[in-house]
C-alpha positions in Angstrom: 61.4 21.1 223.2 61.5 21.1 227.1 63.4 18.3 228.0 62.8 18.2 231.5 58.7 17.1 230.7 60.2 14.2 228.6 62.1 13.0 231.5 59.1 13.6 233.7 57.0 11.5 231.4 59.8 8.8 231.6 59.8 8.6 235.0 56.1 8.6 235.6 55.7 5.7 233.1 58.2 3.7 234.5 56.5 3.8 237.7 53.1 3.1 236.5 54.8 0.2 234.8 56.3 -0.9 238.2 52.9 -0.5 240.1 50.1 -1.5 237.9 50.8 -1.9 233.9 47.6 -3.1 232.8 45.1 -0.3 234.7 47.5 2.4 233.4 47.4 1.1 229.8 43.6 0.6 229.6 42.3 2.1 233.1 39.1 0.9 234.0 37.4 0.1 237.5 37.4 -3.8 237.2 41.4 -5.3 237.6 42.4 -7.1 234.3 43.2 -10.8 234.0 45.8 -11.0 231.6 44.3 -12.9 229.1 41.7 -10.7 229.0 43.6 -7.6 228.5 45.9 -9.2 225.6 42.3 -10.4 223.7 41.0 -7.0 224.1 43.5 -5.7 221.8 42.3 -7.7 218.9 39.1 -5.8 217.8 40.8 -2.6 217.5 43.6 -4.3 215.2 41.4 -5.6 213.1 39.3 -2.5 213.0 42.8 -0.8 211.6 43.6 -3.7 209.0 40.1 -3.0 207.3 40.2 0.6 207.5 44.0 0.7 205.8 42.8 -0.9 203.1 43.1 -4.7 201.5 45.8 -3.2 199.1 47.8 -1.6 201.8 51.3 -2.9 201.8 51.8 -4.9 204.8 55.8 -5.6 205.0 56.9 -3.7 208.4 54.7 -1.5 211.0 55.6 0.3 213.8 53.3 0.8 216.7 54.7 4.2 218.9 53.7 3.3 223.0 53.1 -0.4 222.9 53.1 -1.1 226.5 52.9 -4.7 227.2 52.2 -5.6 223.5 48.3 -5.8 223.9 48.0 -4.9 220.1 51.4 -5.4 218.9 50.7 -9.4 219.1 47.6 -8.9 217.0 49.4 -6.5 214.4 51.8 -9.5 214.1 49.3 -11.6 212.3 48.8 -8.9 209.5 52.3 -7.7 208.9 55.7 -9.8 208.2 57.2 -7.6 210.7 56.2 -5.6 213.7 58.2 -2.7 215.5 56.9 -2.0 218.8 58.5 0.8 221.1 57.4 2.4 224.7 59.1 5.1 226.8 59.5 2.7 230.0 62.1 0.0 230.0 59.7 -2.1 232.9 57.0 -1.9 230.1 59.3 -3.4 227.4 60.9 -6.0 229.8 57.6 -7.3 230.6 56.3 -7.5 227.3 59.3 -9.7 226.2 58.6 -11.8 229.0 55.2 -12.5 228.0 56.8 -14.8 224.7 55.4 -12.5 221.7 55.7 -13.6 217.9 59.0 -14.2 216.3 58.3 -11.0 213.9 57.7 -8.8 217.1 60.2 -6.5 218.4 60.2 -4.8 221.2 62.3 -1.7 222.0 62.8 1.4 224.5 62.4 4.8 222.9 63.6 8.3 223.8 60.2 9.7 224.3 60.4 12.4 221.5 61.9 10.4 218.2 62.2 7.5 216.4 66.2 7.9 215.9 66.3 4.1 215.6 63.9 3.6 212.3 65.5 4.7 208.8 63.5 7.0 206.3 60.9 5.6 204.6 60.8 2.3 206.2 57.2 1.7 207.5 54.2 0.9 205.9 52.0 1.7 209.1 52.8 3.8 212.1 50.0 3.5 214.8 49.4 4.8 218.2 46.4 4.5 220.4 45.9 5.5 224.1 49.1 7.4 223.9 49.5 10.9 222.6 46.3 11.7 224.9 48.5 11.2 227.8 51.2 13.7 226.4 50.7 17.7 227.3 53.7 19.0 225.7 52.6 19.7 222.5 56.4 20.1 220.9 56.8 16.4 222.0 53.6 15.7 219.6 55.4 17.7 216.7 58.3 16.1 217.0 56.8 12.5 217.1 54.8 13.5 214.1 57.6 14.8 212.1 59.4 11.8 212.7 56.2 9.5 211.5 56.2 11.4 208.3 59.9 10.3 207.7 59.8 7.1 208.8 56.6 6.4 206.8 56.9 5.1 203.0 55.3 6.7 200.1 52.3 4.8 200.1 52.4 4.4 204.2 49.7 5.0 206.4 49.4 6.5 210.2 46.3 5.6 212.3 47.0 7.9 215.4 44.3 8.5 218.4 43.7 11.7 220.3 41.2 13.2 222.7 39.5 15.7 220.9 36.5 16.4 223.2 36.3 20.4 223.9 38.0 21.7 227.0 36.4 22.8 230.1 37.2 25.4 232.5 36.2 23.2 235.5 38.5 20.6 234.3 41.4 22.9 233.6 41.0 23.9 237.5 40.5 20.5 238.7 43.8 19.2 237.0 45.5 22.2 238.4 45.3 20.4 242.1 48.5 18.6 243.0 48.6 15.1 242.1 48.3 13.4 245.4 44.9 15.0 246.0 43.6 13.5 242.7 42.4 9.9 241.9 45.5 8.0 240.1 43.9 7.9 236.9 43.7 11.5 236.7 47.3 12.3 237.5 49.6 13.9 235.4 51.2 11.9 232.5 48.2 9.5 232.8 45.1 12.2 232.5 43.8 12.8 229.4 44.7 16.0 227.5 42.1 17.3 225.4 43.1 18.8 222.2 41.3 21.0 219.4 40.8 18.7 215.8 41.7 22.2 214.2 44.8 22.5 215.8 45.7 19.1 215.4 45.2 19.4 211.7 47.8 22.4 211.6 50.5 20.1 213.4 49.9 17.4 210.9 50.1 19.5 207.8 53.0 21.0 209.3 54.5 17.5 209.7 53.9 17.0 206.2 50.7 14.5 206.9 47.3 14.8 205.4 44.2 13.8 206.7 42.9 11.0 204.5 40.2 10.2 207.1 38.9 10.3 210.6 36.5 8.9 213.1 34.8 10.2 216.5 35.6 13.7 215.7 35.5 15.9 219.4 35.2 12.8 221.2 38.1 11.0 223.7 38.4 8.1 221.0 39.0 10.6 217.7 41.0 8.3 215.4 43.0 10.1 212.4 43.9 8.1 209.1 47.0 10.0 208.0 49.3 9.9 204.6 52.2 11.7 203.5 51.4 15.2 202.1 52.5 14.0 198.8 52.5 10.3 198.1 55.6 9.1 195.9 56.5 6.2 194.0 56.6 3.3 196.5 
């Protein structure tokens, strides 16, 4: 794994968090009001909660790339404990400042592993609008292996990627220096499109299997994953 790319990603997200965190978490033309920003995470959480099924255990979950906690605070109504990690110390400090529910814990992570969490410890691992910003495939592969490690036998992962077909004109556009690009198209905030078949191979290599998916070949392609072989809980 290219550690320089991980460190670059951390530096850039520190800068994003310092300048305009709500924009970089959920980019849109109109500035967010903070109440509206947090409320926007509820419908996504409710959809995930229905998707994983009523019988899925809800003792402990992990969110990767939590930002300010827009979805983590809503997961807290469904899980006994929510662990939420982000590579930006500033994001985590800000998330804590919003006085989240008592069963939510925010932590800074390395940007390439989940070393703070034990094997077989999570009923759910979730990540939205995060892996789409990671250019280095090795970083994604490392996270997938870690997700498989921390999931319980009957655990589930819900992960979002951008799987729209790549276009040569966009690749040429993205090769321009960052100062020539709009802020939403610069490195580490731009979307990196990935082939769903290539993702399937990465999942398999990490010992994860696809249970279901929604929105194939779109910007919001979400996968429901489980351990390759279910074990007795």
